[in-house]
ROPAPA-223605 format. One record per residue (C-alpha): residue number from 1; z, y, x negated. Coordinates in nm, 3 decimals, always signed. Layout:
BEGIN
{NUM; {Z; Y; X}};
...
This chain:
BEGIN
{1; {-12.533; -4.486; +10.009}};
{2; {-12.256; -4.229; +9.993}};
{3; {-12.011; -4.218; +10.283}};
{4; {-11.768; -3.928; +10.317}};
{5; {-11.450; -3.990; +10.515}};
{6; {-11.263; -3.693; +10.661}};
{7; {-10.902; -3.739; +10.777}};
{8; {-10.677; -3.466; +10.918}};
{9; {-10.298; -3.440; +10.899}};
{10; {-10.271; -3.085; +11.030}};
{11; {-9.936; -2.959; +11.155}};
{12; {-9.776; -3.300; +11.094}};
{13; {-9.631; -3.489; +10.802}};
{14; {-9.889; -3.614; +10.553}};
{15; {-9.979; -3.976; +10.609}};
{16; {-10.189; -4.263; +10.486}};
{17; {-10.451; -4.434; +10.704}};
{18; {-10.463; -4.810; +10.658}};
{19; {-10.783; -4.804; +10.863}};
{20; {-10.969; -4.572; +10.626}};
{21; {-10.831; -4.769; +10.333}};
{22; {-10.981; -5.100; +10.448}};
{23; {-11.308; -4.942; +10.569}};
{24; {-11.361; -4.777; +10.232}};
{25; {-11.286; -5.101; +10.048}};
{26; {-11.524; -5.291; +10.276}};
{27; {-11.805; -5.041; +10.219}};
{28; {-11.749; -5.047; +9.843}};
{29; {-11.766; -5.425; +9.844}};
{30; {-12.096; -5.387; +10.030}};
{31; {-12.237; -5.179; +9.747}};
{32; {-12.175; -4.827; +9.878}};
{33; {-11.988; -4.524; +9.744}};
{34; {-11.707; -4.350; +9.931}};
{35; {-11.503; -4.033; +9.911}};
{36; {-11.228; -3.878; +10.125}};
{37; {-11.142; -3.523; +10.226}};
{38; {-10.777; -3.541; +10.336}};
{39; {-10.711; -3.218; +10.523}};
{40; {-10.340; -3.142; +10.493}};
{41; {-10.127; -2.855; +10.361}};
{42; {-9.899; -3.096; +10.180}};
{43; {-10.177; -3.208; +9.943}};
{44; {-10.312; -2.855; +9.884}};
{45; {-10.617; -2.911; +10.105}};
{46; {-10.544; -2.698; +10.412}};
{47; {-10.773; -2.646; +10.710}};
{48; {-11.039; -2.424; +10.552}};
{49; {-11.377; -2.495; +10.710}};
{50; {-11.568; -2.303; +10.443}};
{51; {-11.415; -2.517; +10.170}};
{52; {-11.475; -2.835; +10.370}};
{53; {-11.841; -2.751; +10.433}};
{54; {-11.887; -2.662; +10.066}};
{55; {-11.741; -2.996; +9.957}};
{56; {-11.960; -3.183; +10.206}};
{57; {-12.275; -3.015; +10.080}};
{58; {-12.181; -3.079; +9.716}};
{59; {-12.121; -3.451; +9.778}};
{60; {-12.438; -3.493; +9.989}};
{61; {-12.331; -3.810; +10.174}};
{62; {-12.566; -4.015; +10.389}};
{63; {-12.294; -4.039; +10.658}};
{64; {-11.979; -3.843; +10.744}};
{65; {-11.703; -4.056; +10.901}};
{66; {-11.408; -3.902; +11.083}};
{67; {-11.102; -4.105; +11.179}};
{68; {-10.930; -3.934; +11.472}};
{69; {-10.611; -3.970; +11.669}};
{70; {-10.586; -3.793; +12.004}};
{71; {-10.348; -3.524; +11.884}};
{72; {-10.582; -3.434; +11.596}};
{73; {-10.908; -3.446; +11.794}};
{74; {-10.914; -3.067; +11.836}};
{75; {-10.928; -3.024; +11.457}};
{76; {-11.180; -3.304; +11.409}};
{77; {-11.431; -3.159; +11.655}};
{78; {-11.380; -2.810; +11.510}};
{79; {-11.454; -2.929; +11.155}};
{80; {-11.751; -3.137; +11.275}};
{81; {-11.896; -2.833; +11.453}};
{82; {-11.897; -2.624; +11.134}};
{83; {-12.046; -2.910; +10.931}};
{84; {-12.325; -2.952; +11.184}};
{85; {-12.410; -2.583; +11.159}};
{86; {-12.457; -2.628; +10.784}};
{87; {-12.648; -2.960; +10.771}};
{88; {-12.795; -3.251; +10.968}};
{89; {-12.599; -3.529; +10.797}};
{90; {-12.513; -3.791; +11.063}};
{91; {-12.154; -3.783; +11.187}};
{92; {-11.958; -4.081; +11.322}};
{93; {-11.610; -4.073; +11.477}};
{94; {-11.378; -4.375; +11.483}};
{95; {-11.006; -4.438; +11.502}};
{96; {-10.758; -4.451; +11.789}};
{97; {-10.913; -4.163; +11.982}};
{98; {-11.255; -4.325; +11.964}};
{99; {-11.106; -4.637; +12.123}};
{100; {-10.952; -4.422; +12.396}};
{101; {-11.224; -4.170; +12.474}};
{102; {-11.555; -4.282; +12.321}};
{103; {-11.771; -4.129; +12.594}};
{104; {-11.589; -3.796; +12.577}};
{105; {-11.643; -3.783; +12.201}};
{106; {-12.017; -3.854; +12.217}};
{107; {-12.053; -3.549; +12.443}};
{108; {-11.969; -3.330; +12.142}};
{109; {-12.298; -3.183; +12.015}};
{110; {-12.202; -3.244; +11.650}};
{111; {-12.130; -3.618; +11.693}};
{112; {-12.409; -3.873; +11.649}};
{113; {-12.216; -4.202; +11.663}};
{114; {-11.883; -4.324; +11.799}};
{115; {-11.733; -4.653; +11.683}};
{116; {-11.524; -4.855; +11.930}};
{117; {-11.296; -5.137; +11.822}};
{118; {-11.239; -5.262; +11.468}};
{119; {-11.485; -5.094; +11.240}};
{120; {-11.555; -5.304; +10.931}};
{121; {-11.860; -5.492; +11.059}};
{122; {-12.026; -5.211; +11.259}};
{123; {-11.972; -4.942; +10.995}};
{124; {-12.122; -5.150; +10.715}};
{125; {-12.414; -5.247; +10.940}};
{126; {-12.474; -4.881; +11.029}};
{127; {-12.464; -4.769; +10.666}};
{128; {-12.698; -5.048; +10.558}};
{129; {-12.949; -4.954; +10.826}};
{130; {-12.931; -4.582; +10.756}};
{131; {-12.990; -4.650; +10.387}};
{132; {-13.288; -4.873; +10.470}};
{133; {-13.432; -4.628; +10.723}};
{134; {-13.406; -4.895; +10.994}};
{135; {-13.325; -4.849; +11.362}};
{136; {-12.955; -4.821; +11.444}};
{137; {-12.995; -4.847; +11.821}};
{138; {-12.848; -5.194; +11.861}};
{139; {-12.551; -5.184; +11.620}};
{140; {-12.258; -5.350; +11.799}};
{141; {-11.951; -5.136; +11.883}};
{142; {-12.142; -4.809; +11.857}};
{143; {-12.228; -4.535; +12.099}};
{144; {-12.549; -4.388; +11.962}};
{145; {-12.691; -4.049; +12.052}};
{146; {-13.070; -4.018; +12.061}};
{147; {-13.224; -3.672; +12.083}};
{148; {-13.406; -3.580; +12.401}};
{149; {-13.750; -3.741; +12.423}};
{150; {-13.699; -3.963; +12.117}};
{151; {-13.558; -4.277; +12.280}};
{152; {-13.889; -4.408; +12.420}};
{153; {-14.062; -4.331; +12.091}};
{154; {-13.801; -4.527; +11.894}};
{155; {-13.808; -4.817; +12.139}};
{156; {-14.186; -4.826; +12.120}};
{157; {-14.168; -4.830; +11.740}};
{158; {-13.946; -5.141; +11.747}};
{159; {-14.208; -5.333; +11.940}};
{160; {-14.087; -5.643; +12.125}};
{161; {-13.828; -5.760; +11.874}};
{162; {-13.458; -5.802; +11.947}};
{163; {-13.375; -5.434; +11.910}};
{164; {-13.574; -5.334; +12.213}};
{165; {-13.429; -5.616; +12.422}};
{166; {-13.066; -5.539; +12.329}};
{167; {-13.099; -5.165; +12.376}};
{168; {-13.267; -5.195; +12.714}};
{169; {-12.980; -5.413; +12.838}};
{170; {-12.703; -5.193; +12.693}};
{171; {-12.529; -4.942; +12.921}};
{172; {-12.677; -4.597; +12.864}};
{173; {-12.654; -4.250; +13.009}};
{174; {-12.801; -3.905; +12.959}};
{175; {-12.611; -3.599; +12.839}};
{176; {-12.653; -3.259; +13.008}};
{177; {-12.888; -3.141; +12.730}};
{178; {-13.118; -3.437; +12.783}};
{179; {-13.001; -3.649; +12.489}};
{180; {-12.973; -4.020; +12.562}};
{181; {-12.673; -4.235; +12.469}};
{182; {-12.685; -4.608; +12.401}};
{183; {-12.343; -4.765; +12.458}};
{184; {-12.356; -5.103; +12.283}};
{185; {-12.102; -5.377; +12.361}};
{186; {-11.853; -5.470; +12.091}};
{187; {-11.904; -5.768; +11.862}};
{188; {-11.632; -6.011; +11.761}};
{189; {-11.352; -5.865; +11.551}};
{190; {-11.268; -6.004; +11.203}};
{191; {-11.083; -6.329; +11.276}};
{192; {-10.998; -6.409; +10.915}};
{193; {-10.804; -6.116; +10.768}};
{194; {-10.784; -6.304; +10.438}};
{195; {-11.155; -6.236; +10.394}};
{196; {-11.108; -5.859; +10.404}};
{197; {-11.055; -5.670; +10.077}};
{198; {-10.725; -5.503; +9.999}};
{199; {-10.718; -5.142; +10.112}};
{200; {-10.872; -4.873; +9.894}};
{201; {-10.588; -4.630; +9.833}};
{202; {-10.763; -4.459; +9.542}};
{203; {-10.967; -4.234; +9.771}};
{204; {-10.636; -4.086; +9.890}};
{205; {-10.411; -3.890; +9.657}};
{206; {-10.190; -4.190; +9.700}};
{207; {-9.948; -4.121; +9.416}};
{208; {-9.865; -3.788; +9.575}};
{209; {-9.830; -3.939; +9.923}};
{210; {-9.580; -4.191; +9.783}};
{211; {-9.388; -3.906; +9.622}};
{212; {-9.368; -3.711; +9.950}};
{213; {-9.229; -4.028; +10.109}};
{214; {-8.974; -4.084; +9.834}};
{215; {-9.126; -4.412; +9.720}};
{216; {-9.219; -4.565; +10.058}};
{217; {-9.565; -4.725; +10.092}};
{218; {-9.721; -4.830; +10.423}};
{219; {-9.879; -5.175; +10.441}};
{220; {-10.011; -5.395; +10.720}};
{221; {-10.044; -5.774; +10.724}};
{222; {-10.155; -5.835; +11.083}};
{223; {-10.354; -5.697; +11.374}};
{224; {-10.308; -5.714; +11.748}};
{225; {-10.014; -5.712; +11.988}};
{226; {-9.937; -5.945; +12.283}};
{227; {-9.734; -5.691; +12.481}};
{228; {-9.867; -5.477; +12.766}};
{229; {-9.687; -5.141; +12.748}};
{230; {-9.858; -4.895; +12.982}};
{231; {-9.864; -4.606; +12.730}};
{232; {-10.029; -4.809; +12.452}};
{233; {-10.397; -4.882; +12.399}};
{234; {-10.351; -5.244; +12.292}};
{235; {-10.413; -5.386; +12.640}};
{236; {-10.732; -5.188; +12.717}};
{237; {-10.842; -5.252; +12.358}};
{238; {-10.820; -5.628; +12.412}};
{239; {-10.974; -5.598; +12.758}};
{240; {-11.276; -5.421; +12.607}};
{241; {-11.342; -5.719; +12.378}};
{242; {-11.270; -5.966; +12.658}};
{243; {-11.515; -5.798; +12.894}};
{244; {-11.797; -5.731; +12.645}};
{245; {-11.789; -6.083; +12.497}};
{246; {-11.730; -6.278; +12.817}};
{247; {-11.969; -6.568; +12.847}};
{248; {-12.090; -6.543; +12.488}};
{249; {-12.025; -6.760; +12.184}};
{250; {-11.790; -6.484; +12.058}};
{251; {-11.565; -6.485; +12.367}};
{252; {-11.202; -6.394; +12.291}};
{253; {-10.865; -6.491; +12.437}};
{254; {-10.525; -6.325; +12.396}};
{255; {-10.418; -6.597; +12.152}};
{256; {-10.701; -6.476; +11.925}};
{257; {-10.586; -6.114; +11.933}};
{258; {-10.285; -6.138; +11.700}};
{259; {-10.420; -6.222; +11.354}};
{260; {-10.235; -6.231; +11.023}};
{261; {-10.314; -6.252; +10.658}};
{262; {-10.174; -6.575; +10.520}};
{263; {-9.871; -6.568; +10.294}};
{264; {-10.080; -6.583; +9.977}};
{265; {-10.302; -6.283; +10.056}};
{266; {-10.008; -6.088; +10.200}};
{267; {-9.822; -6.127; +9.871}};
{268; {-10.142; -6.045; +9.681}};
{269; {-10.183; -5.724; +9.884}};
{270; {-9.827; -5.616; +9.804}};
{271; {-9.869; -5.695; +9.436}};
{272; {-10.190; -5.491; +9.431}};
{273; {-10.001; -5.187; +9.561}};
{274; {-9.713; -5.237; +9.315}};
{275; {-9.946; -5.283; +9.018}};
{276; {-10.148; -4.970; +9.093}};
{277; {-9.864; -4.744; +9.208}};
{278; {-9.548; -4.800; +9.003}};
{279; {-9.363; -4.525; +9.193}};
{280; {-9.356; -4.745; +9.503}};
{281; {-8.995; -4.849; +9.563}};
{282; {-9.007; -4.965; +9.925}};
{283; {-9.261; -5.102; +10.173}};
{284; {-9.303; -5.014; +10.538}};
{285; {-9.481; -5.284; +10.736}};
{286; {-9.656; -5.097; +11.015}};
{287; {-9.766; -5.414; +11.198}};
{288; {-9.710; -5.401; +11.574}};
{289; {-9.543; -5.743; +11.574}};
{290; {-9.415; -5.810; +11.222}};
{291; {-9.059; -5.931; +11.294}};
{292; {-9.122; -6.184; +11.568}};
{293; {-9.016; -6.535; +11.483}};
{294; {-9.307; -6.750; +11.369}};
{295; {-9.385; -7.009; +11.108}};
{296; {-9.563; -6.732; +10.919}};
{297; {-9.251; -6.514; +10.890}};
{298; {-9.036; -6.813; +10.792}};
{299; {-9.286; -6.909; +10.520}};
{300; {-9.324; -6.551; +10.397}};
{301; {-8.949; -6.483; +10.364}};
{302; {-8.863; -6.686; +10.050}};
{303; {-9.190; -6.598; +9.876}};
{304; {-9.140; -6.227; +9.942}};
{305; {-8.785; -6.238; +9.811}};
{306; {-8.890; -6.429; +9.498}};
{307; {-9.216; -6.255; +9.408}};
{308; {-9.190; -5.903; +9.555}};
{309; {-8.823; -5.823; +9.607}};
{310; {-8.860; -5.459; +9.713}};
{311; {-8.654; -5.333; +10.009}};
{312; {-8.868; -5.279; +10.318}};
{313; {-8.883; -5.154; +10.675}};
{314; {-9.060; -5.330; +10.961}};
{315; {-9.106; -5.330; +11.336}};
{316; {-8.967; -5.575; +11.588}};
{317; {-8.974; -5.606; +11.966}};
{318; {-8.631; -5.592; +12.133}};
{319; {-8.706; -5.892; +12.357}};
{320; {-8.803; -6.099; +12.053}};
{321; {-8.533; -5.982; +11.811}};
{322; {-8.254; -6.237; +11.764}};
{323; {-8.008; -6.370; +11.508}};
{324; {-8.268; -6.597; +11.349}};
{325; {-8.498; -6.302; +11.279}};
{326; {-8.211; -6.081; +11.166}};
{327; {-8.100; -6.347; +10.917}};
{328; {-8.454; -6.390; +10.782}};
{329; {-8.502; -6.015; +10.740}};
{330; {-8.167; -5.983; +10.564}};
{331; {-8.260; -6.263; +10.322}};
{332; {-8.594; -6.095; +10.249}};
{333; {-8.428; -5.762; +10.166}};
{334; {-8.514; -5.566; +10.479}};
{335; {-8.361; -5.219; +10.487}};
{336; {-8.469; -5.078; +10.826}};
{337; {-8.580; -5.255; +11.145}};
{338; {-8.767; -5.039; +11.399}};
{339; {-8.757; -5.102; +11.773}};
{340; {-8.888; -4.918; +12.076}};
{341; {-8.624; -4.779; +12.313}};
{342; {-8.866; -4.519; +12.455}};
{343; {-8.661; -4.405; +12.757}};
{344; {-8.293; -4.396; +12.847}};
{345; {-8.356; -4.443; +13.218}};
{346; {-8.407; -4.819; +13.277}};
{347; {-8.636; -4.762; +13.574}};
{348; {-8.872; -4.548; +13.368}};
{349; {-8.850; -4.782; +13.070}};
{350; {-8.921; -5.094; +13.268}};
{351; {-9.132; -4.991; +13.567}};
{352; {-9.323; -4.690; +13.434}};
{353; {-9.361; -4.810; +13.075}};
{354; {-9.361; -5.186; +13.154}};
{355; {-9.108; -5.261; +12.879}};
{356; {-8.886; -5.500; +13.084}};
{357; {-8.594; -5.440; +12.847}};
{358; {-8.245; -5.392; +12.997}};
{359; {-7.986; -5.171; +12.829}};
{360; {-7.778; -5.480; +12.749}};
{361; {-8.057; -5.624; +12.530}};
{362; {-8.092; -5.298; +12.337}};
{363; {-7.716; -5.278; +12.282}};
{364; {-7.707; -5.638; +12.159}};
{365; {-8.008; -5.593; +11.931}};
{366; {-7.885; -5.277; +11.762}};
{367; {-7.539; -5.428; +11.712}};
{368; {-7.699; -5.743; +11.570}};
{369; {-7.911; -5.540; +11.328}};
{370; {-7.604; -5.357; +11.202}};
{371; {-7.416; -5.688; +11.170}};
{372; {-7.676; -5.805; +10.920}};
{373; {-7.692; -5.474; +10.734}};
{374; {-8.029; -5.378; +10.883}};
{375; {-8.043; -5.010; +10.970}};
{376; {-8.189; -4.995; +11.322}};
{377; {-8.445; -4.726; +11.403}};
{378; {-8.525; -4.628; +11.762}};
{379; {-8.857; -4.492; +11.889}};
{380; {-8.835; -4.263; +12.193}};
{381; {-9.047; -4.036; +12.410}};
{382; {-8.958; -3.743; +12.633}};
{383; {-9.172; -3.571; +12.893}};
{384; {-9.274; -3.900; +13.055}};
{385; {-9.437; -3.919; +13.401}};
{386; {-9.171; -3.918; +13.677}};
{387; {-8.905; -3.821; +13.419}};
{388; {-8.647; -3.555; +13.504}};
{389; {-8.433; -3.334; +13.284}};
{390; {-8.137; -3.568; +13.335}};
{391; {-8.354; -3.864; +13.231}};
{392; {-8.442; -3.695; +12.899}};
{393; {-8.077; -3.627; +12.828}};
{394; {-7.999; -3.988; +12.922}};
{395; {-8.237; -4.097; +12.644}};
{396; {-8.025; -3.906; +12.391}};
{397; {-7.707; -4.057; +12.532}};
{398; {-7.837; -4.413; +12.509}};
{399; {-7.948; -4.365; +12.148}};
{400; {-7.606; -4.231; +12.056}};
{401; {-7.451; -4.534; +12.223}};
{402; {-7.684; -4.762; +12.027}};
{403; {-7.583; -4.583; +11.707}};
{404; {-7.939; -4.603; +11.586}};
{405; {-7.959; -4.510; +11.219}};
{406; {-8.286; -4.326; +11.272}};
{407; {-8.381; -4.174; +11.607}};
{408; {-8.748; -4.084; +11.635}};
{409; {-8.846; -3.877; +11.939}};
{410; {-9.191; -3.754; +12.034}};
{411; {-9.346; -3.589; +12.338}};
{412; {-9.539; -3.822; +12.567}};
{413; {-9.917; -3.800; +12.547}};
{414; {-10.129; -3.981; +12.809}};
{415; {-10.388; -4.156; +12.596}};
{416; {-10.723; -4.206; +12.771}};
{417; {-10.787; -4.566; +12.865}};
{418; {-10.422; -4.663; +12.906}};
{419; {-10.257; -4.752; +13.236}};
{420; {-10.038; -4.442; +13.217}};
{421; {-10.350; -4.231; +13.171}};
{422; {-10.484; -4.380; +13.494}};
{423; {-10.152; -4.315; +13.667}};
{424; {-10.146; -3.953; +13.551}};
{425; {-10.505; -3.901; +13.662}};
{426; {-10.448; -4.058; +14.003}};
{427; {-10.129; -3.854; +14.049}};
{428; {-10.300; -3.530; +13.940}};
{429; {-10.047; -3.481; +13.659}};
{430; {-10.279; -3.378; +13.375}};
{431; {-10.336; -3.009; +13.307}};
{432; {-10.678; -3.005; +13.136}};
{433; {-10.624; -2.646; +13.022}};
{434; {-10.332; -2.756; +12.804}};
{435; {-10.516; -3.042; +12.631}};
{436; {-10.633; -2.852; +12.321}};
{437; {-10.301; -2.667; +12.295}};
{438; {-10.107; -2.982; +12.203}};
{439; {-10.192; -3.073; +11.843}};
{440; {-9.881; -3.267; +11.743}};
{441; {-9.677; -3.555; +11.887}};
{442; {-9.375; -3.330; +11.831}};
{443; {-9.510; -3.045; +12.044}};
{444; {-9.547; -2.961; +12.411}};
{445; {-9.696; -3.156; +12.698}};
{446; {-10.032; -3.182; +12.872}};
{447; {-9.864; -3.276; +13.201}};
{448; {-9.825; -3.036; +13.490}};
{449; {-9.479; -2.937; +13.607}};
{450; {-9.386; -3.206; +13.855}};
{451; {-9.052; -3.375; +13.795}};
{452; {-8.954; -3.148; +13.504}};
{453; {-9.026; -2.789; +13.406}};
{454; {-9.203; -2.707; +13.081}};
{455; {-8.913; -2.492; +12.966}};
{456; {-8.674; -2.782; +13.026}};
{457; {-8.886; -3.008; +12.807}};
{458; {-8.896; -2.739; +12.539}};
{459; {-8.518; -2.704; +12.541}};
{460; {-8.459; -3.079; +12.513}};
{461; {-8.733; -3.116; +12.251}};
{462; {-8.576; -2.853; +12.025}};
{463; {-8.213; -2.950; +12.083}};
{464; {-8.253; -3.328; +12.107}};
{465; {-8.053; -3.381; +11.788}};
{466; {-7.770; -3.174; +11.932}};
{467; {-7.775; -3.386; +12.246}};
{468; {-7.740; -3.692; +12.024}};
{469; {-7.439; -3.541; +11.848}};
{470; {-7.280; -3.421; +12.172}};
{471; {-7.303; -3.782; +12.295}};
{472; {-7.134; -3.941; +11.992}};
{473; {-6.791; -3.870; +12.142}};
{474; {-6.633; -3.782; +11.809}};
{475; {-6.496; -3.474; +11.632}};
{476; {-6.830; -3.291; +11.636}};
{477; {-6.935; -3.354; +11.997}};
{478; {-6.761; -3.064; +12.173}};
{479; {-6.889; -2.814; +11.917}};
{480; {-7.250; -2.927; +11.958}};
{481; {-7.216; -2.916; +12.338}};
{482; {-7.085; -2.560; +12.318}};
{483; {-7.393; -2.451; +12.123}};
{484; {-7.623; -2.639; +12.363}};
{485; {-7.473; -2.452; +12.656}};
{486; {-7.505; -2.116; +12.482}};
{487; {-7.870; -2.156; +12.378}};
{488; {-7.965; -2.317; +12.708}};
{489; {-7.874; -1.994; +12.889}};
{490; {-8.111; -1.784; +12.680}};
{491; {-8.397; -1.644; +12.893}};
{492; {-8.678; -1.890; +12.964}};
{493; {-8.944; -1.660; +12.821}};
{494; {-8.757; -1.657; +12.488}};
{495; {-8.773; -2.035; +12.482}};
{496; {-9.141; -2.057; +12.574}};
{497; {-9.236; -1.792; +12.316}};
{498; {-9.063; -1.988; +12.040}};
{499; {-8.800; -1.721; +11.972}};
{500; {-8.503; -1.955; +12.024}};
{501; {-8.607; -2.233; +11.788}};
{502; {-8.538; -2.030; +11.468}};
{503; {-8.190; -1.953; +11.604}};
{504; {-8.140; -2.326; +11.660}};
{505; {-8.255; -2.399; +11.303}};
{506; {-8.005; -2.152; +11.153}};
{507; {-7.716; -2.292; +11.354}};
{508; {-7.826; -2.649; +11.285}};
{509; {-7.798; -2.586; +10.911}};
{510; {-7.452; -2.431; +10.949}};
{511; {-7.321; -2.715; +11.167}};
{512; {-7.470; -2.979; +10.940}};
{513; {-7.304; -2.826; +10.632}};
{514; {-6.969; -2.809; +10.808}};
{515; {-6.966; -3.165; +10.939}};
{516; {-7.096; -3.313; +10.615}};
{517; {-6.810; -3.144; +10.435}};
{518; {-6.565; -3.284; +10.689}};
{519; {-6.738; -3.628; +10.671}};
{520; {-6.788; -3.643; +11.046}};
{521; {-7.063; -3.873; +11.173}};
{522; {-7.358; -3.673; +11.307}};
{523; {-7.735; -3.683; +11.321}};
{524; {-7.921; -3.468; +11.071}};
{525; {-8.286; -3.382; +11.024}};
{526; {-8.506; -3.537; +10.762}};
{527; {-8.877; -3.459; +10.781}};
{528; {-8.930; -3.503; +11.155}};
{529; {-8.675; -3.786; +11.178}};
{530; {-8.313; -3.768; +11.292}};
{531; {-8.087; -3.977; +11.070}};
{532; {-7.727; -4.077; +11.131}};
{533; {-7.501; -3.944; +10.856}};
{534; {-7.225; -4.202; +10.897}};
{535; {-6.945; -4.388; +10.724}};
{536; {-7.102; -4.706; +10.857}};
{537; {-7.388; -4.656; +10.609}};
{538; {-7.184; -4.500; +10.326}};
{539; {-7.349; -4.166; +10.407}};
{540; {-7.683; -4.307; +10.294}};
{541; {-7.981; -4.087; +10.386}};
{542; {-8.245; -4.283; +10.194}};
């Protein structure tokens, strides 16, 4: 059967989805055909619903599969609505947003299935059954919509076999239009990642994606995370499996959650990418817990250096990062190590976000990374629950003190299902009217004005790089602070209408040119990322 994936990168930098890559490879290994519509301006496929519908109808798939993140859900449901007007091809939605808000998604009239959890097994099972004309009612991990009045007919047609028994015991509910929904429990995730095929990058315009990223390729060698940050879906994701499989032969424990490819298949995966895409010059390991000391990392290090040898970036957890890991990463050829700072205020970082990381640990880690020639990257959020204007500025100050090579900052989004989502709901912090207005992790907020004003968030969001530079305490700091003060005093309505941001962009370019010429350390922009232009790194912006 033909399966058409649709993936949106609208209003954000073009990306590659490891999830779609492995799902496509898994379906192909199962004997099916796949294709991808990657909706993004950067690959000359902008959001044009007429073109999308035309391409869908020309391909004539048996199933349309969307992968959605929360900030792109508005576009996904819009595209799905136009497709449904043109045809009755079944539509399934998976991805991070499906794990967060499966029941909300199934309420969309155009959506027939929602996939919770890891999708290889359920998606292949669904496709096999659709192709065979068999019942799909009891496919694990799926929410399944059944048109009004058809559920009893389908149950009767299955007789007394296992389908009827499973479906009758599954949680179900009725939509306002009378449609029924079967909400099946999840089945066990893939325990042996070595048994999964290497990702299918061919359905993406992967050569062009690599070019837009200047030779960087994203890869993943593991799944799962043992940490319990309140803004992340990993904990509720694990809890879903724990609850659904409790008391069964497939029962899971936290020790089962973090799974890795072995060294041999990890190296094979990297070779596969290098052999098929010679423009790849660097790897980015997007694993949640790549650089945590383990026998696996120690065994991988010499083999990677000997057989792969490309510079790479990876993630680590500040509480787990130490000299042993830094030395291993240096020996492997690591170029950038990424760690979550998230908030400059320790109370917010540790009590609200459940990070339990003191400033002293962050300062030690970032200094240790630099000691071993690893450029440290910091992840941050602004607009957090209980955060004030001063707290946001404190985040910039801490990052400047850390001298992070790359400072990534995004606006907080309360993802459904997470503990911070629950907190925001219980505290009446979410403005439902703003939900569809926020379509990028670099944009505004869905929170009501409580501890900060929306215009304050907008000012810090736009000028965050200037706050970094004003906090460096060097030859450029006073000049950046002067411009912050001047733009800050522009009328609030000018800020909220977007009129001030172009002024900031013009001045940013002028200041950047000046301080580069004078070889003064300062943060500069590079495709959504702030990078330190510094003597410490020989002015390296790669």
